[in-house]
N, C-alpha and C positions, 0 to 999 in steps of 0.2 A: 396445522392450519396456516394458510398463507395470507400475508398482508398485501402482497403484490404478486400478480400472475401476468406475465408477458407471454403471449402466445403468437408465435410466427409473425411478428410485427415487421412490416416493410414500410419505408417512407421514401417516396420519390419526389424530387423537386424538378421543376422545369428551369433550364438555364437559357437565358436569352443573350444574344450577341450584344457587345458594347456598341456596335455601329448604329444601333437603333435607339440608344439610350435617350438622346436629345431630340429625336424626330417628333414633330407635331402631327396631330391628326390631319390638319390641312395639307402639310407637305407630303404626307403619305398618300393622300388622295390625288394630289397633283402629279406625283411620280408614278402613281398606279401600282404601288407595291404594299398597300395596306395589309392585305392578307398574308403576304410573305413576312412582313415585319412582325405580325402578331404570332407567328409560329415559333416555338422554341427551337433553338439550334440543337439542343441535346437534352437528354434526361439524366439527372444525377441521382443515384441511389444512395441516400444517406444511411438507411438501415435496410438490411437484407435478411429477412427471416429470423429475427432475433426472438429467442424464447428462453425464459428462466423464471424461477419462483424465488421469492424472498419470504422467509418464515417470519411470523410475528415475533417481535423482540430481537430480531437479527440486525446487525450492522453490516450492510452489504456494500462493498466497494466496486467502483467501475473505473478502470484505467485504460489508457490508450493515447495515441498521439493526437495532435490537433487535426480535426477533420475526420476523426474515426466514427463520429455519430453519437458521442456521449451526451452532449447538451440536447440534441434532438430527441434522444431517448427519454431524458428527464422531462422535457416539455410535453411529450406524449403521455407519460405517466401522470404528470400534474394536470393534464386536461387542457393545456394551453394550445397544443397542436394535435390534429387528428392523424392517425396512421393511414397510409394509402390502402393497406390491407392488414389483416390480423386484428388482435384485440388485446386490451389491457383491463384487468380486474383489480380493484383495490378495496380493502376492507378497513375503514377508519378515516378519520379526518386528516387531510393532507395539508401540510404547510411547506411551501416551496421557497427556497432561497436560491434562485437559479441565475438571475441576471442582476448585476449591481444596480440597485435603485429602481428595479422594475416596479411599476405601479405608483411611484412617487410623482407628485405634481411639483415641478420645480419652483413655481411662483408662490406657493403657500408654505406655511411654517412646518417645522418638524412635528409640532403638536397636532396640527390638523391632519397631517399625513398619517400619524399613528391611528387616529380615529377612523380615517378613510380605509386604511389597510386592514385594521382590525375588523371592521364591518365586512369588508370583502372576504375575510377569512372566516366569517361566520360568528363573530362575537357580537353580543349586544352592547349598547352604549354603556350600560352599567358595568358589564364585565371589563370593558376597556378602561373605564375610570378606575376600577379596582386594581388593574394591572399597570396603569399608566406610570406611576412612580418607579416601579421596578423596571419597566422598559427603558425609561430615561436614565436611571441609575446604571443599569447594566451597559447601556450604550455610551456612558460617560459624556452625555450631552446636556447636562444641567444648565450650562451657560449659553447654549445655542439653540435650545428647543423651540424658541419662539422666532428664530431667524428663518428666512426663506431657505428652502432646501437647495436652491440653486447656488447658494453661497457655501455649501458644504464641500469639504474635500472628499476624495474617493474613499479615504479611510472612514470618515464620518458617515458617508452613505452606507458603507458596509456594516458599520457598527449598529446603525439604526435598523437596517433591514434584518440583520441577524437577530437583534434583540426582539423585534416584533415577531419574527418567525418562531422563535423558541418559547416565547411567553404566551402564545395562544394555546399552549398545551395540546399539540397535535398528537395523533396516533402514529402518523408517518411523517418523517422529516426528510425532505429532499435538499441536499446541499451540493452545489456545483461550483467548486473552485473559488468560492468567495473569500476564503481565508488567505488567499495569495496577496491581497492588498492590506491585510491587517498588520498593525505594528507589533513590535516584540512583546509589549505588555498585554495587548488585547487577545492575541491568538491563543495563549495558554488559557485565558478565561473561556474562550469558545470551546476549546478541547475539553476543559473541565465540565462545561455544561453538556457537551455531547456525551461524556462519560456518565454524567448524571442521568441523561436520557437512557443510556444503555442499562444502568442499574435499575431503572424503573421499567425496563423491558419495552421501551418504545422501539419502533422500527425506523432505521435510518438507512437512506440510500446516499452514499457518499462518493462524489466524483472529484478526483484531485490528481494533479501531477506530482504532489508531494508523496513519493512512494514510501518514505519512512513512516509518515503518519498513517498512510493506508495500511501498512503492515501492523502498526501498533493498535489501531482501533477497530479494524474490520474482522468479522468472523469468517467471511468468505469474500472472494474477489472475482470479478469477471474481467477478462481482457477483451476489449473491442478493437477490431482492426478493419478498416475500410467497410464499416457497417455490419460486420459479422462477428459473432462471438467465437473467439479462438479457443478459450478454455475457461472453466470456472472451478474454483477450489480453494485450497489452502493459500492464504495471502502470500507467504514467503515463496511458495512454489510458483504461483502465477506471476508475481512481480519479477522473479528471476527469469522466467520464460520470456516475459516482455523485454527485459533488459538484454537478454541474449539476442532477441530479434532486432532490437535497435542497434546493437553493436555490429551484428552481421550486415545490416543495411549500411551502416557507416563504413564498414570494411569494403563492401562492394562499391560504394560511392568513392572512397579513397582510391581504390584500384582503378576505377574508371578515370578519375582525374589524373592519376599517375600515367596511365596509358595514353591519355590525350596529351599530356605534357611531353612524354617521350616521342609521340608522333610529331609534335610541333618541332622538337629539337632535331629530329631526323630530317624534317623538311628543310629547316634552316641549315643543317649541316651539308645537305646536297647543294644548296645555293651558295653557302660559304664554307668550303671544306676546312678552313682553318679553325672553325668553332670547336671548342672542346666539349665533348658530350659527357656529362656527368652521370654517374650511376645513381639513379633516383631510388633504387631499391633500398638503399641504406636508411631511408626515411620510414620504412615500414617497421613498426614496433610490435605488431601483433604476433605473439608466439603461438604456433600451431603444432599440436601434437600429431605425429605421424599416424596415419589411419590404421596401420597394422597394430599400433599400441592400444587402440580402442576395441579391438575385436575380442569377443569372449574367449576365455581360455579353454573352455570345453564345449563340445557340441553333443546334441542328443538325437537319437532316432525318434521318429514321430509315433511312439507308442503311447498308450493311454497314461501310463505312469509318468512319462516324460512331459506330457501335456499338463499334468498337474504341477510338475516342477516348474514349468514355464509360466503357469498361471501365478504361482507364488512369486516367481521372479518379476513378473509384470507388476504385482502389488508392491514389491520392494522398490522397483524403479519409480513408482509413483511417489515414493518417499526419498528418492535420491535423484539429483539432477545436476547438470553442469557438464561441460565438455572434457573436464579432467586434464586440462593442461598441467595443473597441479592436482594430484590424486591423493586422497586419504585412504591408505590401504588397510589400516588396522587401527582400532580404538580399544584401549584397555583402561579399566577403572581400577585404581589401587588405593590402599590406605597410605598414610604418610611414611610407613615403614617399607613401602614398595611391594606389598603383597597384593596380588590381584583378588578382588572381591566385588560383590554386588549388594551386600547388606551392610548398612552403616548405622551408627548411632548419631544423634544430633550433635554431640560434643566431639565427634570424630572428624578428622580432615579427609580430603579426597584428592587424589592425583588423577587428572585426565590426560592420558598419554596418547598422542596421535602419531602414527607412523605415516610419513608422507613421501611422495616422490614427485619431482618436477622433471619433465622429459626434455626440457631445454632451459636455458637461462631466462629467468623472469625477474623483473625488477619492481613490479607493482603487485603486491600480495598482502592479504590480511588473513589472520586466523582468528576464529571466534567460537564461542560456545553459547548455548541457551538451555535453560532448565525449565521444564513444564511439569505441573502436577497432573494427577489422574483426570481432572476436569478440563485439562487443556489450558489452564491459566498460566500465563508467562510469569514464572517466579523470579528468574534472574537471567540476564544476558550481558555479555561483554565481548569485546574483541580487541585486537592489538591496535587497530586504528583509533578506536574510541579512547584508548589509554595512551595515545600519542607515541606509539612505537613507530619508527621510520623504517620502511622496508629498504634494504640495500640490494640483495639478490638472493635467489634460490636456484639450485641446480642439483639434480640427482636425488639420492635418498637422504632422509633425515628424520628427526623426531621433534615434535612440538609438545611441550608439557605445560599444562595449566594446574597450578597448585592452589588448592583451597584449604586454608589452615583449619577452618571450623565450619561445618555445614550449617548448623543452626536451623534445621528444617524440622517440621512437625512430622508425626507418624504418617506414612503413606508411600505409595509408589510414585516415582518420578521418572520422567523421560528426558533424554538428552539429545540436543542438536549439536552437531559439530560442522564447521564449514571453513572453506578457504575461498576467498574471492578477491576481486580488485577493490581498490579504495572507493570506486564509484558504485560498488554493489554487484558488478558483473560476476556471476558465479563460476568458479572453477570446479568445485565439488561440494555439494551441500547434502548432508545426511539429516533427514527430518525424522525425529523421534525413533531412530533405529536402535537406540540403546536405552536400557532402563536400570534403575537401582531402587532399593528399598531402604527406607529409614524407619527404624524401630526403636522405641524407648519406653520407659515407664512414665514419661511426662504425658499429661493429658491436655496439652495446649490445643487451641483452635486457631484457624486462620491459615497463614502460609508459612511464616517463619518464627523461630524462637528468638526474641530479642533479649539480650543480656539484661538482667534486672535483679533487684532485691526488694523486699518489703520491709517497711519500718512503721512503727506506730508510737504514739505518745503513751506515757505510762498508764493513763486511765482506760486505754483500750487493751484488753488482755487477749492476745492471739498466740496460741501455741504453735510453734513451727513444726514441720514434719519430722518424724523420728530420724530419717536419714540425714537431715541437716544438723540435728543435735549431735548425732554420732560423728559427723564430719568435723564439727566444731570441737568435740572432745578429743578427736584424734589429732586435730591441729594443735 
């Protein structure tokens, strides 16, 4: 069942020339160019055939560069803007936090704006009164609620808008980059409330340039580029594809500037032969792996059997991405004694051994791991950058070992991510859930992890410990 269905939505805007911006009706008549002035110079396609569905209870992220159509899309879903063609269906009450302070009247107080916005969002006056104190408390505006909104800072605007939006108890929450102006103390509160919405199976459409937050809170992500959906899927995979595209564009722009600089130097050198021409290529830091190193080691004839093999390989590639300037060639799970295995006890430790190869010298690199349970819940993740390791260089073959002294996980199957990337997140080689291991024990815990603990009682509470604990104490 879908909360949002976007079907082949296109939105076209008319762009007018700046030369007509200040022209009056009278001057246009006198000049005889009224009809020419009223014609658009060009059409701009903000959205081009966008289609996707968001399931009920899903947190769906949308990423993309400025001007890609993200805000236009949210305005159409919210009903603020109409599509030029296509359709949008929503199931449930929508609360939109799209533009900072949208709908606020600057001359009246925050108190009055709460009532006006609440009524606009479908609440009765009684419902607003019941929620009023919570809205003000969450926005941290107790001392300013009766001041005119025009005296608020941008952060106060955002806090009040967000607080109203989440306290009307919507079925669908649309959030567009509003957390960017939040202070260090308020943003975690917003994320906690979004997590609360997720636990209550509310639908959230989240637009942000904060890619770390997108990966953390979203179930799926769509990448929007120039008004078109490039890909939809796993947050880590889509974010990394977006980062690769950004880096490639930056590389092309850098090469263009370098070529232009060299051209200018050549022109000056012809005019002034004594000018020394510097080799600008030394400023290119991007390490590129030779094309022949990326080629598959084996080729197959196009038999039916081989097509099945290729289909499985396509599925595997969906879970592995990156250009492999640094490549993870092998991953082995071992116990602390160095024996390879895939079944562990909670009290046992694990060694994650990655065999890697860098095809040229690289000075910006990070190694990381992530552990997920069978429901896809992120149990634990870390990397060398988060732990303040400083990369010096890597070249050729080597091993990276992550040692976990005690797993402390409950019974179940777990999946492992391993990755190497730049410090800014650009992926060299990302393996998504390609490795698994099993944790088995006689413990009957619930949740995610086993926390080290003991039980104690006062003498009037008689509680017999388990036999194995009594035996262990006797042995001790």
